[in-house]
C-alpha positions, -999 to 999 in steps of 0.1 A, spaced: 96 120 -22 120 92 -31 101 77 -60 91 91 -93 54 79 -97 55 91 -133 74 62 -143 51 34 -134 68 -1 -138 41 -26 -150 65 -59 -145 50 -68 -112 22 -47 -93 14 -54 -57 -21 -39 -48 -31 -39 -10 -64 -28 6 -67 -19 43 -97 -17 65 -89 2 96 -105 -8 128 -114 28 134 -118 44 101 -133 75 113 -105 82 138 -83 111 123 -55 100 147 -56 65 134 -57 76 98 -28 100 103 -7 74 123 -13 48 95 -4 71 66 28 85 84 39 49 89 32 37 54 49 69 38 79 63 60 81 28 50 77 35 13 102 63 12 128 40 28 121 10 6 150 -1 -17 127 -20 -37 93 -3 -44 97 14 -78 65 36 -77 37 38 -52 2 53 -47 -17 56 -13 -55 60 -20 -89 63 -4 -123 50 -18 -140 77 -39 -177 83 -34 -187 57 -62 -221 56 -78 -217 24 -96 -227 -10 -82 -195 -28 -93 -172 -5 -73 -162 -17 -37 -156 14 -16 -157 -6 18 -119 -2 23 -102 26 42 -69 29 23 -55 12 -9 -18 9 -17 -4 2 -53 33 -5 -55 51 -14 -87 84 -34 -89 109 -38 -117 110 -75 -111 93 -104 -91 126 -107 -73 126 -72 -61 89 -77 -49 101 -107 -28 128 -86 -13 105 -59 -5 82 -84 15 114 -93 37 127 -58 40 132 -45 74 113 -13 67 85 -35 55 84 -55 87 87 -24 108 56 -9 90 36 -41 98 48 -39 135 40 -2 138 6 -2 121 -10 -36 122 -28 -28 154 -47 -3 134 -62 -26 108 -90 -52 109 -85 -66 74 -59 -66 47 -66 -79 11 -37 -82 -15 -37 -86 -52 -4 -93 -69 -1 -90 -107 25 -99 -133 27 -80 -166 8 -98 -195 
C-alpha cells in the first residue's frame, strides 16, 4: 500500500459516505472497492486513508445506513483542493459513480 495509515495527518480531513444502489450485490461492492483502492493508491495528495463499512451498531445515535465510508487526511487544505481535481480522482468518479445512489461529504479543518 502506498500510504502509511499510522501517521494520520489531522490538518484537513475529508470524510465521505457512499450509499450503493445495490448494496447487497457482491459484484458491485467489489467493483467499488477496487476502483476506490486504485484511486487512493495512485493519489499524489491523499496522506492517509481508511475505507470502512458500518458496524452492527446498538446505539440510536449511530447511523449505519451507508454502504461504505472513506476517511482521507491531507497535509494542507491546498492538497485537498488538488486531490479534488486530480485525474485519478476524476477517473474514480467516472468508473464508480454509476454504482452509488447517494454521497455525503464532511470536510474538517484541525482545531
